[in-house]
C-alpha beads as a LAMMPS data file, in Angstrom:
LAMMPS data file: protein, C-alpha beads

267 atoms
266 bonds

1 atom types
1 bond types

-500.0 500.0 xlo xhi
-500.0 500.0 ylo yhi
-500.0 500.0 zlo zhi

Masses

1 110.0

Atoms # bond

1 1 1 0.000 0.000 0.000
2 1 1 2.879 2.327 0.825
3 1 1 4.416 1.747 -2.618
4 1 1 1.095 2.507 -4.313
5 1 1 0.699 5.714 -2.320
6 1 1 4.249 6.742 -3.198
7 1 1 3.576 6.070 -6.880
8 1 1 0.340 8.072 -6.781
9 1 1 2.105 10.979 -5.075
10 1 1 4.893 10.863 -7.666
11 1 1 2.327 10.900 -10.475
12 1 1 0.632 13.910 -8.864
13 1 1 3.968 15.711 -8.734
14 1 1 4.558 15.055 -12.429
15 1 1 1.087 16.347 -13.315
16 1 1 1.544 19.469 -11.188
17 1 1 4.904 20.090 -12.834
18 1 1 3.227 19.765 -16.225
19 1 1 0.661 22.325 -15.093
20 1 1 3.378 24.723 -14.028
21 1 1 2.103 24.543 -10.447
22 1 1 4.652 25.832 -7.919
23 1 1 4.665 24.298 -4.447
24 1 1 4.679 27.549 -2.478
25 1 1 0.916 27.907 -2.108
26 1 1 -0.549 28.301 1.384
27 1 1 -3.196 25.609 1.931
28 1 1 -6.150 25.883 4.304
29 1 1 -9.595 24.360 4.800
30 1 1 -12.926 25.945 5.599
31 1 1 -16.064 24.114 6.739
32 1 1 -19.567 25.571 6.895
33 1 1 -22.811 23.679 7.541
34 1 1 -21.216 20.315 6.843
35 1 1 -19.455 21.211 3.572
36 1 1 -15.717 21.837 3.240
37 1 1 -13.672 23.716 0.663
38 1 1 -9.893 23.754 0.292
39 1 1 -8.150 27.055 -0.475
40 1 1 -4.678 27.598 -1.911
41 1 1 -3.242 31.121 -1.687
42 1 1 -0.245 32.807 -3.235
43 1 1 0.827 36.403 -3.389
44 1 1 -0.165 39.168 -0.985
45 1 1 -1.953 42.481 -0.728
46 1 1 -4.750 43.870 -2.864
47 1 1 -6.632 43.089 -4.964
48 1 1 -7.693 39.612 -3.892
49 1 1 -8.573 37.259 -6.757
50 1 1 -10.875 34.351 -5.862
51 1 1 -10.806 31.556 -8.463
52 1 1 -13.709 29.082 -8.710
53 1 1 -13.308 26.024 -10.965
54 1 1 -15.744 24.201 -13.215
55 1 1 -17.315 20.745 -13.035
56 1 1 -14.882 17.868 -12.641
57 1 1 -11.994 20.229 -12.004
58 1 1 -10.158 21.537 -8.920
59 1 1 -7.989 24.422 -7.801
60 1 1 -4.791 23.042 -9.318
61 1 1 -5.999 23.622 -12.858
62 1 1 -5.701 27.347 -12.086
63 1 1 -2.032 27.114 -11.077
64 1 1 -0.733 28.968 -14.124
65 1 1 -3.256 31.814 -14.109
66 1 1 -2.961 32.151 -10.306
67 1 1 0.801 32.674 -10.583
68 1 1 0.234 35.516 -13.068
69 1 1 -2.471 37.135 -10.937
70 1 1 -0.382 36.800 -7.767
71 1 1 2.152 39.178 -9.297
72 1 1 -0.457 41.903 -8.780
73 1 1 -2.147 40.820 -5.549
74 1 1 -3.353 37.794 -3.622
75 1 1 -4.690 34.857 -5.628
76 1 1 -6.886 32.284 -3.871
77 1 1 -8.001 29.182 -5.775
78 1 1 -10.483 26.818 -4.140
79 1 1 -11.566 23.210 -4.372
80 1 1 -15.343 23.098 -4.150
81 1 1 -16.815 20.342 -1.920
82 1 1 -16.193 16.948 -3.503
83 1 1 -13.588 18.231 -5.969
84 1 1 -9.802 18.236 -5.901
85 1 1 -8.716 17.581 -2.312
86 1 1 -11.983 18.741 -0.692
87 1 1 -13.952 15.909 0.928
88 1 1 -17.200 14.697 -0.554
89 1 1 -20.127 16.213 1.392
90 1 1 -22.972 14.005 2.689
91 1 1 -25.259 15.423 -0.016
92 1 1 -24.370 16.970 -3.363
93 1 1 -24.912 20.715 -2.882
94 1 1 -26.829 22.936 -5.270
95 1 1 -25.061 25.797 -7.039
96 1 1 -26.777 28.214 -4.652
97 1 1 -25.527 26.295 -1.608
98 1 1 -21.951 26.282 -2.918
99 1 1 -22.252 30.033 -3.474
100 1 1 -23.362 30.486 0.141
101 1 1 -20.408 28.364 1.322
102 1 1 -17.933 30.498 -0.641
103 1 1 -19.644 33.647 0.663
104 1 1 -19.204 32.350 4.230
105 1 1 -15.516 31.751 3.420
106 1 1 -15.171 35.352 2.172
107 1 1 -16.698 36.645 5.396
108 1 1 -14.626 34.344 7.594
109 1 1 -11.356 35.363 5.929
110 1 1 -12.411 39.030 5.880
111 1 1 -11.734 39.377 2.173
112 1 1 -12.639 42.895 1.078
113 1 1 -14.758 42.608 -2.084
114 1 1 -12.508 40.132 -3.912
115 1 1 -12.420 39.864 -7.693
116 1 1 -14.654 36.818 -8.287
117 1 1 -13.359 34.729 -11.200
118 1 1 -15.350 31.686 -12.259
119 1 1 -14.624 29.227 -15.037
120 1 1 -17.341 27.124 -16.689
121 1 1 -19.601 25.836 -13.868
122 1 1 -17.635 28.135 -11.584
123 1 1 -19.274 31.081 -13.364
124 1 1 -22.631 29.854 -12.050
125 1 1 -21.262 29.830 -8.490
126 1 1 -19.686 33.269 -8.893
127 1 1 -22.874 34.720 -10.389
128 1 1 -24.883 33.450 -7.425
129 1 1 -22.386 34.928 -4.957
130 1 1 -22.679 38.333 -6.636
131 1 1 -26.498 38.106 -6.830
132 1 1 -27.135 36.685 -3.334
133 1 1 -24.344 38.485 -1.452
134 1 1 -23.776 41.799 -3.239
135 1 1 -22.059 43.289 -0.186
136 1 1 -19.227 40.748 -0.588
137 1 1 -18.673 40.903 -4.339
138 1 1 -16.012 42.947 -6.072
139 1 1 -15.638 42.853 -9.866
140 1 1 -16.909 39.656 -11.473
141 1 1 -15.194 37.678 -14.253
142 1 1 -17.173 34.954 -16.046
143 1 1 -14.859 32.773 -18.155
144 1 1 -16.633 30.345 -20.510
145 1 1 -20.036 30.719 -18.786
146 1 1 -22.344 27.706 -18.635
147 1 1 -24.985 26.381 -19.130
148 1 1 -26.833 27.853 -22.099
149 1 1 -30.592 27.463 -22.115
150 1 1 -30.597 25.496 -25.399
151 1 1 -28.487 22.619 -24.071
152 1 1 -29.319 21.917 -20.440
153 1 1 -28.960 18.171 -20.823
154 1 1 -25.999 15.941 -20.054
155 1 1 -25.567 14.403 -23.520
156 1 1 -25.310 17.698 -25.463
157 1 1 -22.900 19.076 -22.871
158 1 1 -20.666 16.010 -23.001
159 1 1 -20.672 15.988 -26.815
160 1 1 -19.726 19.662 -26.900
161 1 1 -16.930 19.111 -24.398
162 1 1 -15.612 16.167 -26.378
163 1 1 -15.497 18.258 -29.562
164 1 1 -13.813 21.091 -27.697
165 1 1 -11.090 18.775 -26.381
166 1 1 -10.182 17.476 -29.839
167 1 1 -6.708 18.783 -30.528
168 1 1 -6.427 20.232 -27.004
169 1 1 -3.001 20.370 -25.349
170 1 1 -1.547 17.433 -23.400
171 1 1 -1.495 19.676 -20.325
172 1 1 -5.270 20.172 -20.418
173 1 1 -5.996 16.497 -21.103
174 1 1 -3.763 15.172 -18.317
175 1 1 -4.914 17.746 -15.758
176 1 1 -8.545 17.201 -16.685
177 1 1 -8.256 13.421 -16.426
178 1 1 -6.665 13.651 -12.971
179 1 1 -9.282 16.070 -11.658
180 1 1 -12.247 14.145 -13.088
181 1 1 -10.980 10.999 -11.358
182 1 1 -10.744 12.941 -8.099
183 1 1 -14.302 14.224 -8.528
184 1 1 -15.308 10.648 -7.907
185 1 1 -18.429 8.529 -8.086
186 1 1 -20.925 11.360 -7.546
187 1 1 -20.063 13.240 -10.728
188 1 1 -23.469 12.384 -12.204
189 1 1 -25.240 14.095 -9.290
190 1 1 -22.911 17.072 -9.597
191 1 1 -23.747 17.360 -13.291
192 1 1 -27.452 17.285 -12.406
193 1 1 -26.961 20.131 -9.918
194 1 1 -25.165 22.165 -12.580
195 1 1 -27.792 21.555 -15.262
196 1 1 -30.747 22.301 -12.982
197 1 1 -29.392 25.763 -12.141
198 1 1 -30.721 28.777 -14.093
199 1 1 -27.810 31.241 -14.276
200 1 1 -29.766 33.836 -16.253
201 1 1 -31.885 34.479 -13.172
202 1 1 -28.718 35.398 -11.273
203 1 1 -27.161 37.443 -14.079
204 1 1 -29.958 39.975 -13.993
205 1 1 -29.290 40.613 -10.280
206 1 1 -25.540 41.181 -10.508
207 1 1 -24.636 44.753 -9.622
208 1 1 -20.865 44.341 -9.851
209 1 1 -18.874 45.423 -12.870
210 1 1 -18.499 42.238 -14.940
211 1 1 -16.192 40.847 -17.625
212 1 1 -17.402 37.937 -19.782
213 1 1 -14.554 35.975 -21.399
214 1 1 -14.856 33.422 -24.181
215 1 1 -12.180 31.449 -25.994
216 1 1 -12.788 32.111 -29.677
217 1 1 -12.818 28.349 -30.386
218 1 1 -15.043 27.395 -27.443
219 1 1 -17.580 24.767 -28.537
220 1 1 -19.182 24.433 -25.088
221 1 1 -20.206 28.111 -24.880
222 1 1 -21.663 29.284 -28.213
223 1 1 -21.228 32.974 -29.139
224 1 1 -24.987 33.609 -29.031
225 1 1 -25.148 32.441 -25.403
226 1 1 -22.129 34.496 -24.335
227 1 1 -23.685 37.580 -25.961
228 1 1 -26.881 36.914 -24.025
229 1 1 -24.955 36.623 -20.754
230 1 1 -23.295 39.988 -21.404
231 1 1 -26.663 41.532 -22.224
232 1 1 -28.335 40.184 -19.078
233 1 1 -25.719 41.507 -16.654
234 1 1 -26.449 45.228 -16.175
235 1 1 -22.779 46.341 -16.328
236 1 1 -20.911 43.827 -18.488
237 1 1 -18.166 43.828 -21.101
238 1 1 -17.355 40.781 -23.216
239 1 1 -14.107 39.763 -24.919
240 1 1 -12.752 36.774 -26.846
241 1 1 -9.312 35.197 -26.588
242 1 1 -8.123 34.055 -30.051
243 1 1 -6.886 30.512 -30.479
244 1 1 -8.353 29.230 -27.214
245 1 1 -11.273 26.933 -26.461
246 1 1 -13.304 26.195 -23.357
247 1 1 -10.239 25.526 -21.188
248 1 1 -8.696 28.909 -21.949
249 1 1 -7.475 29.574 -18.381
250 1 1 -5.980 26.092 -18.076
251 1 1 -4.047 25.661 -21.327
252 1 1 -2.112 28.903 -20.893
253 1 1 -3.083 31.283 -18.107
254 1 1 -1.169 34.314 -19.371
255 1 1 -3.655 35.624 -22.009
256 1 1 -6.630 35.426 -19.640
257 1 1 -4.659 36.975 -16.764
258 1 1 -3.426 39.815 -18.967
259 1 1 -6.925 40.636 -20.179
260 1 1 -8.442 40.453 -16.704
261 1 1 -5.779 42.779 -15.284
262 1 1 -6.104 45.204 -18.202
263 1 1 -9.874 45.327 -17.706
264 1 1 -9.467 45.970 -13.989
265 1 1 -6.984 48.767 -14.693
266 1 1 -9.500 50.497 -16.952
267 1 1 -11.797 50.831 -13.953

Bonds

1 1 1 2
2 1 2 3
3 1 3 4
4 1 4 5
5 1 5 6
6 1 6 7
7 1 7 8
8 1 8 9
9 1 9 10
10 1 10 11
11 1 11 12
12 1 12 13
13 1 13 14
14 1 14 15
15 1 15 16
16 1 16 17
17 1 17 18
18 1 18 19
19 1 19 20
20 1 20 21
21 1 21 22
22 1 22 23
23 1 23 24
24 1 24 25
25 1 25 26
26 1 26 27
27 1 27 28
28 1 28 29
29 1 29 30
30 1 30 31
31 1 31 32
32 1 32 33
33 1 33 34
34 1 34 35
35 1 35 36
36 1 36 37
37 1 37 38
38 1 38 39
39 1 39 40
40 1 40 41
41 1 41 42
42 1 42 43
43 1 43 44
44 1 44 45
45 1 45 46
46 1 46 47
47 1 47 48
48 1 48 49
49 1 49 50
50 1 50 51
51 1 51 52
52 1 52 53
53 1 53 54
54 1 54 55
55 1 55 56
56 1 56 57
57 1 57 58
58 1 58 59
59 1 59 60
60 1 60 61
61 1 61 62
62 1 62 63
63 1 63 64
64 1 64 65
65 1 65 66
66 1 66 67
67 1 67 68
68 1 68 69
69 1 69 70
70 1 70 71
71 1 71 72
72 1 72 73
73 1 73 74
74 1 74 75
75 1 75 76
76 1 76 77
77 1 77 78
78 1 78 79
79 1 79 80
80 1 80 81
81 1 81 82
82 1 82 83
83 1 83 84
84 1 84 85
85 1 85 86
86 1 86 87
87 1 87 88
88 1 88 89
89 1 89 90
90 1 90 91
91 1 91 92
92 1 92 93
93 1 93 94
94 1 94 95
95 1 95 96
96 1 96 97
97 1 97 98
98 1 98 99
99 1 99 100
100 1 100 101
101 1 101 102
102 1 102 103
103 1 103 104
104 1 104 105
105 1 105 106
106 1 106 107
107 1 107 108
108 1 108 109
109 1 109 110
110 1 110 111
111 1 111 112
112 1 112 113
113 1 113 114
114 1 114 115
115 1 115 116
116 1 116 117
117 1 117 118
118 1 118 119
119 1 119 120
120 1 120 121
121 1 121 122
122 1 122 123
123 1 123 124
124 1 124 125
125 1 125 126
126 1 126 127
127 1 127 128
128 1 128 129
129 1 129 130
130 1 130 131
131 1 131 132
132 1 132 133
133 1 133 134
134 1 134 135
135 1 135 136
136 1 136 137
137 1 137 138
138 1 138 139
139 1 139 140
140 1 140 141
141 1 141 142
142 1 142 143
143 1 143 144
144 1 144 145
145 1 145 146
146 1 146 147
147 1 147 148
148 1 148 149
149 1 149 150
150 1 150 151
151 1 151 152
152 1 152 153
153 1 153 154
154 1 154 155
155 1 155 156
156 1 156 157
157 1 157 158
158 1 158 159
159 1 159 160
160 1 160 161
161 1 161 162
162 1 162 163
163 1 163 164
164 1 164 165
165 1 165 166
166 1 166 167
167 1 167 168
168 1 168 169
169 1 169 170
170 1 170 171
171 1 171 172
172 1 172 173
173 1 173 174
174 1 174 175
175 1 175 176
176 1 176 177
177 1 177 178
178 1 178 179
179 1 179 180
180 1 180 181
181 1 181 182
182 1 182 183
183 1 183 184
184 1 184 185
185 1 185 186
186 1 186 187
187 1 187 188
188 1 188 189
189 1 189 190
190 1 190 191
191 1 191 192
192 1 192 193
193 1 193 194
194 1 194 195
195 1 195 196
196 1 196 197
197 1 197 198
198 1 198 199
199 1 199 200
200 1 200 201
201 1 201 202
202 1 202 203
203 1 203 204
204 1 204 205
205 1 205 206
206 1 206 207
207 1 207 208
208 1 208 209
209 1 209 210
210 1 210 211
211 1 211 212
212 1 212 213
213 1 213 214
214 1 214 215
215 1 215 216
216 1 216 217
217 1 217 218
218 1 218 219
219 1 219 220
220 1 220 221
221 1 221 222
222 1 222 223
223 1 223 224
224 1 224 225
225 1 225 226
226 1 226 227
227 1 227 228
228 1 228 229
229 1 229 230
230 1 230 231
231 1 231 232
232 1 232 233
233 1 233 234
234 1 234 235
235 1 235 236
236 1 236 237
237 1 237 238
238 1 238 239
239 1 239 240
240 1 240 241
241 1 241 242
242 1 242 243
243 1 243 244
244 1 244 245
245 1 245 246
246 1 246 247
247 1 247 248
248 1 248 249
249 1 249 250
250 1 250 251
251 1 251 252
252 1 252 253
253 1 253 254
254 1 254 255
255 1 255 256
256 1 256 257
257 1 257 258
258 1 258 259
259 1 259 260
260 1 260 261
261 1 261 262
262 1 262 263
263 1 263 264
264 1 264 265
265 1 265 266
266 1 266 267
């Protein structure tokens, strides 16, 4: 058993090295009403960037973009309950419940209106934080927002993701495979929670300045849906990153980080 654990740890190290993940992050846990998230911090000062991953993923997929953001402030990437290294909760939480958990984390850590950055399903969590807890939300960044109203079923989503991953980098494929395995046996229930959420109802209630980001080659998030998201949020700007697909912040974090920072600088 010890040899197997050593081999698994070595494989993790190789994957993290592939992801460009440094080992200097500060790790902590936060539990609220029976659900636990894991947070990894790097950098210091203001602004604070709070990174929320998508379905099947975990905080480590943000290693590259977090390093870039930490050059300007404090970057905090989380594992949602049942993802990455966060334990599986007794019941699969709704998107709204995860948003309340992250909001409780923001309050507990006394984060002053952090920049909320969500990717894929993480955009649904971030949108709910901004809509349900406006006093806690700083600027909002929605990267590859899901799930569009024309495809709220598992099969279309999986087919889109499969098409998007064709020709994707080895880094994305290896990281994604590791994180999906970690997400474990309840991934079907987690997918159901994601698909049952109606993000458009939250978008209309966001009062924070918002940036909507789409990889120009993203198959999962069609242009018409991303335009609708930007139209629904009262104060939103949308941009595209050329040459990137749905996993734009994972393949190479620099372009997304540069655009987010430039947008923040414009005030």
